[in-house]
TILODREN-771205 format. One record per residue (C-alpha): x, y, z. Coordinates in steps of 0.02 Angstrom, whole numbers, plus 50000, padded with zeros to 5 digits. Example, Ala and Ser with C-alpha at 12.3 -4.5 7.8 and 13.67 -1.06 7.14 Angstrom:
<pts>
PT     X     Y     Z
PT 50615 49775 50390
PT 50684 49947 50357
</pts>
This chain:
<pts>
PT     X     Y     Z
PT 54197 52573 55649
PT 54294 52634 55781
PT 54257 52711 55955
PT 54209 52907 55941
PT 54272 52975 56104
PT 54190 53176 56125
PT 54222 53189 56319
PT 54398 53315 56289
PT 54284 53395 56168
PT 54123 53400 56288
PT 54233 53455 56438
PT 54289 53615 56364
PT 54097 53662 56253
PT 54036 53619 56460
PT 54178 53743 56551
PT 54114 53876 56407
PT 53982 53865 56487
PT 54006 53897 56652
PT 54148 54013 56627
PT 54000 54118 56552
PT 53866 54123 56692
PT 54020 54142 56808
PT 53938 54272 56950
PT 53773 54188 56920
PT 53659 54154 57073
PT 53630 53978 57167
PT 53633 53821 57021
PT 53644 53941 56893
PT 53820 53948 56880
PT 53877 53776 56909
PT 53754 53681 56863
PT 53798 53628 56682
PT 53581 53633 56638
PT 53528 53766 56725
PT 53683 53866 56657
PT 53667 53824 56461
PT 53456 53876 56492
PT 53504 54031 56595
PT 53637 54106 56461
PT 53519 54062 56340
PT 53388 54169 56393
PT 53508 54306 56443
PT 53574 54295 56274
PT 53426 54345 56189
PT 53389 54461 56308
PT 53544 54568 56295
PT 53519 54568 56103
PT 53327 54618 56143
PT 53397 54767 56252
PT 53529 54832 56131
PT 53397 54882 55987
PT 53312 54939 56126
PT 53452 55054 56174
PT 53505 55087 56023
PT 53310 55137 55975
PT 53334 55277 56135
PT 53500 55356 56088
PT 53409 55381 55916
PT 53281 55449 55974
PT 53380 55556 56084
PT 53506 55594 55960
PT 53332 55662 55847
PT 53292 55774 55987
PT 53448 55842 55998
PT 53496 55873 55809
PT 53318 55948 55771
PT 53321 56079 55934
PT 53499 56141 55865
PT 53418 56152 55670
PT 53275 56235 55730
PT 53390 56365 55796
PT 53475 56379 55649
PT 53319 56425 55537
PT 53292 56236 55478
PT 53205 56073 55526
PT 53266 55884 55580
PT 53220 55840 55385
PT 53290 55992 55300
PT 53438 55971 55403
PT 53477 55791 55371
PT 53442 55818 55193
PT 53561 55942 55164
PT 53708 55797 55264
PT 53682 55697 55138
PT 53692 55813 54981
PT 53837 55849 55081
PT 53919 55687 55103
PT 53936 55713 55286
PT 53890 55628 55450
PT 53807 55703 55596
PT 53922 55653 55734
PT 53796 55543 55842
PT 53952 55479 55952
PT 53983 55647 56021
PT 53804 55709 56086
PT 53824 55541 56183
PT 53955 55577 56259
PT 53880 55736 56289
PT 53759 55654 56365
PT 53891 55557 56489
PT 53978 55720 56561
PT 53832 55764 56636
PT 53800 55606 56697
PT 53948 55575 56793
PT 53955 55759 56835
PT 53779 55709 56934
PT 53876 55531 57012
PT 54026 55661 57101
PT 53905 55783 57156
PT 53793 55650 57225
PT 53726 55694 57396
PT 53829 55854 57418
PT 53702 55947 57306
PT 53532 55883 57264
PT 53516 56026 57182
PT 53645 56023 57050
PT 53655 55841 57037
PT 53463 55825 56979
PT 53506 55962 56841
PT 53624 55890 56792
PT 53538 55721 56753
PT 53402 55838 56684
PT 53535 55921 56577
PT 53603 55751 56514
PT 53429 55748 56416
PT 53419 55904 56376
PT 53416 55976 56204
PT 53428 56175 56244
PT 53601 56112 56320
PT 53694 56050 56164
PT 53721 56228 56088
PT 53784 56287 56242
PT 53906 56160 56267
PT 53959 56100 56102
PT 53995 55925 56016
PT 54133 55886 56141
PT 54112 55932 56320
PT 54255 55945 56418
PT 54253 55857 56585
PT 54204 56011 56691
PT 54096 56100 56581
PT 53920 56047 56659
PT 54033 56145 56808
PT 54031 56284 56704
PT 53856 56285 56629
PT 53810 56283 56817
PT 53910 56427 56862
PT 53829 56528 56742
PT 53660 56483 56773
PT 53726 56536 56971
PT 53769 56709 56922
PT 53617 56728 56840
PT 53532 56685 57002
PT 53633 56794 57112
PT 53615 56940 56996
PT 53436 56908 56998
PT 53401 56894 56822
PT 53358 56708 56836
PT 53271 56585 56948
PT 53311 56391 56992
PT 53097 56394 56968
PT 53101 56407 56777
PT 53292 56346 56730
PT 53189 56333 56545
PT 53183 56502 56546
PT 53337 56547 56573
PT 53406 56420 56446
PT 53326 56512 56313
PT 53328 56687 56382
PT 53510 56671 56406
PT 53570 56582 56290
PT 53736 56673 56220
PT 53794 56723 56419
PT 53764 56540 56481
PT 53877 56480 56288
PT 54022 56606 56338
PT 53996 56551 56517
PT 54057 56362 56458
PT 54195 56420 56341
PT 54257 56552 56445
PT 54234 56559 56599
PT 54372 56415 56707
PT 54294 56365 56859
PT 54362 56456 57010
PT 54357 56384 57167
PT 54410 56476 57342
PT 54351 56348 57478
PT 54392 56430 57620
PT 54361 56276 57758
PT 54510 56199 57635
PT 54592 56312 57769
PT 54521 56213 57934
PT 54631 56053 57875
PT 54799 56165 57799
PT 54834 56263 57931
PT 54892 56095 58052
PT 55001 56102 57910
PT 55081 56223 57913
PT 55126 56214 58066
PT 55188 56055 58058
PT 55329 56120 57925
PT 55348 56262 58068
PT 55376 56128 58211
PT 55515 56019 58102
PT 55609 56171 58017
PT 55614 56290 58174
PT 55563 56434 58104
PT 55439 56559 58196
PT 55405 56673 58029
PT 55297 56605 57854
PT 55335 56678 57690
PT 55147 56605 57562
PT 55149 56547 57423
PT 54995 56468 57342
PT 54967 56403 57166
PT 54778 56409 57092
PT 54735 56532 57242
PT 54571 56617 57131
PT 54542 56777 57252
PT 54707 56698 57367
PT 54573 56689 57511
PT 54671 56526 57577
PT 54821 56663 57582
PT 54727 56739 57724
PT 54729 56560 57840
PT 54829 56654 57974
PT 54672 56787 57999
PT 54557 56650 58039
PT 54502 56571 58188
PT 54509 56378 58196
PT 54415 56245 58318
PT 54507 56060 58343
PT 54443 55918 58467
PT 54628 55967 58566
PT 54606 56147 58552
PT 54581 56311 58464
PT 54695 56419 58362
PT 54678 56613 58309
PT 54625 56747 58375
PT 54467 56762 58467
PT 54407 56922 58361
PT 54456 56843 58184
PT 54329 56864 58037
PT 54246 56715 58027
PT 54291 56523 58140
PT 54319 56369 58087
PT 54284 56192 58126
PT 54240 56024 58045
PT 54228 55837 58089
PT 54385 55743 58158
PT 54402 55559 58126
PT 54603 55583 58201
PT 54626 55743 58284
PT 54782 55853 58284
PT 54899 55854 58421
PT 54858 55979 58571
PT 55082 56008 58544
PT 55059 56029 58371
PT 54900 56148 58392
PT 55010 56284 58533
PT 55142 56315 58398
PT 55150 56505 58327
PT 55204 56553 58178
PT 55187 56706 58098
PT 55170 56769 57914
PT 55233 56881 57813
PT 55225 56880 57638
PT 55072 56791 57551
PT 55087 56766 57378
PT 54980 56693 57240
PT 55000 56645 57059
PT 54852 56609 56953
PT 54830 56589 56742
PT 54680 56702 56795
PT 54667 56801 56996
PT 54504 56861 57036
PT 54478 57030 57101
PT 54374 57010 57224
PT 54364 57164 57308
PT 54254 57231 57140
PT 54084 57166 57131
PT 54114 57063 56989
PT 54240 56993 57049
PT 54159 56916 57195
PT 53990 56886 57093
PT 54105 56763 56990
PT 54179 56679 57160
PT 54034 56671 57231
PT 53942 56571 57064
PT 54047 56411 57067
PT 53995 56378 57249
PT 53854 56242 57244
PT 53665 56360 57262
PT 53610 56254 57386
PT 53754 56244 57504
PT 53686 56396 57603
PT 53841 56377 57712
PT 53969 56400 57610
PT 53906 56553 57529
PT 53897 56634 57701
PT 54091 56575 57748
PT 54154 56636 57574
PT 54030 56831 57606
PT 54144 56834 57776
PT 54322 56809 57713
PT 54293 56919 57554
PT 54260 57072 57646
PT 54425 57014 57784
PT 54521 57027 57612
PT 54465 57178 57564
PT 54568 57267 57697
PT 54720 57218 57661
PT 54714 57117 57505
PT 54881 56996 57463
PT 55002 57001 57285
PT 54920 56886 57163
PT 55054 56848 57011
PT 54933 56830 56866
PT 55035 56698 56731
PT 55078 56519 56719
PT 55118 56431 56884
PT 55299 56350 56802
PT 55326 56502 56712
PT 55306 56644 56849
PT 55390 56524 57017
PT 55560 56537 56997
PT 55545 56719 57006
PT 55424 56721 57136
PT 55555 56603 57247
PT 55704 56698 57186
PT 55632 56833 57293
PT 55651 56742 57458
PT 55684 56809 57634
PT 55817 56775 57738
PT 55756 56710 57908
PT 55584 56630 57871
PT 55519 56487 57760
PT 55438 56493 57620
PT 55293 56400 57618
PT 55211 56325 57439
PT 55066 56227 57443
PT 54914 56170 57310
PT 54756 56071 57347
PT 54684 56063 57175
PT 54764 56165 57014
PT 54896 56021 56977
PT 54760 55914 56924
PT 54697 56037 56786
PT 54854 56042 56710
PT 54982 55911 56597
PT 55099 55793 56673
PT 55247 55866 56568
PT 55185 56062 56628
PT 55158 55967 56816
PT 55357 55910 56840
PT 55408 56074 56776
PT 55348 56136 56907
PT 55402 56007 57033
PT 55556 56042 56950
PT 55583 56216 57025
PT 55521 56178 57183
PT 55671 56056 57183
PT 55799 56184 57131
PT 55729 56306 57246
PT 55728 56202 57389
PT 55922 56151 57373
PT 55971 56328 57344
PT 55900 56353 57536
PT 55746 56280 57664
PT 55566 56256 57567
PT 55418 56204 57635
PT 55287 56110 57511
PT 55132 56062 57543
PT 55005 55977 57422
PT 54834 55876 57435
PT 54847 55734 57300
PT 54777 55565 57258
PT 54764 55462 57427
PT 54835 55329 57468
PT 54686 55223 57526
PT 54552 55177 57414
PT 54445 55286 57429
PT 54414 55420 57290
PT 54304 55508 57413
PT 54472 55594 57506
PT 54629 55688 57472
PT 54797 55635 57546
PT 54895 55786 57597
PT 55091 55751 57607
PT 55222 55882 57675
PT 55416 55914 57583
PT 55546 56011 57679
PT 55699 56055 57614
PT 55858 56036 57581
PT 55809 55861 57631
PT 55677 55860 57534
PT 55584 55708 57604
PT 55412 55696 57584
PT 55291 55626 57700
PT 55105 55611 57710
PT 55036 55679 57870
PT 54827 55689 57835
PT 54676 55649 57747
PT 54555 55758 57717
PT 54406 55798 57617
PT 54400 55884 57463
PT 54280 56025 57527
PT 54385 56015 57726
PT 54225 55968 57789
PT 54348 55808 57890
PT 54536 55801 57930
PT 54608 55604 57994
PT 54789 55668 58035
PT 54882 55515 58038
PT 55091 55620 58059
</pts>
């Protein structure tokens, strides 16, 4: 009888087990016997927990469907029976996706706003939220809902101590807030990290006067940056009687010679699809509602910035950026450098639309000098920072000059 050799199959079997236990602690990833035993336990636990998770989601779906059905005069059983008669299947996957949107926002909010992070985690499993945000909410639906709640609190119609009452009593207003009120952010503290960028463009270009064009300015508060006072480690910038003073953490300081640049500002123009008129109480409330409620310093800063803007508001052009930008750039003045900038708006548009904006900038830069400042993705591994880049035409060379916090809390100057 011939000898049967199993070495190839045996080694293949061992490799398969050890590959599945890669990353296990101790001998459980290197000893075949212990690895095999642990793998059998792991597969059993995974099967058990998949069943438990499915059971948990099923319970959650029933709660949410029941809450929505009862708002329309039906019980859960009546609704499901009607679906079966009509050969329809509830979109349970959409319910779990909705939960994930709020959990993702809770992570993004993190330690910056304990109030909003806690509310997002709570709303992830709150049946009252389902009819407000819809079946498949966009990523910013939690921010829109929180902005609507904050507007109710600021106007004295609700309290953070009884959010459930607000969700029930003002459901119509909150549903409209989610669908009709886009997120409006006008973070004045960002001027503290943008100022060195403006000064760097003035130094490189040699121009002593700048005309400003901001893309997505909301209310245009950052168009007034030259009227604020700034404090850095190497010096100060701006008048002592400025409406507000901005300072932050310098992880790598802006150079003192850069802060000695004193360009003047001529025209101020902002292009926004839905500009906010903060000269009215309604506009000011809208803008304040999107500031995280437990960040009192930001709210106080916003109040002072709004008061300063009301003295001499900038020009705000309503419309799409790609459609309006060529006409705005066609009105450039000789003897001044037009500087276009954006901080967050390009993250809200499609790649094709973004390319249209870039082409408009390049076409205008080919005709006469033009400056561009953009806050975008960082070149480093960090996910909670911006890379600040400037471009100066006609050369059109782009250079990274700084890294910064999203809200302007810290600056690392690298130019």
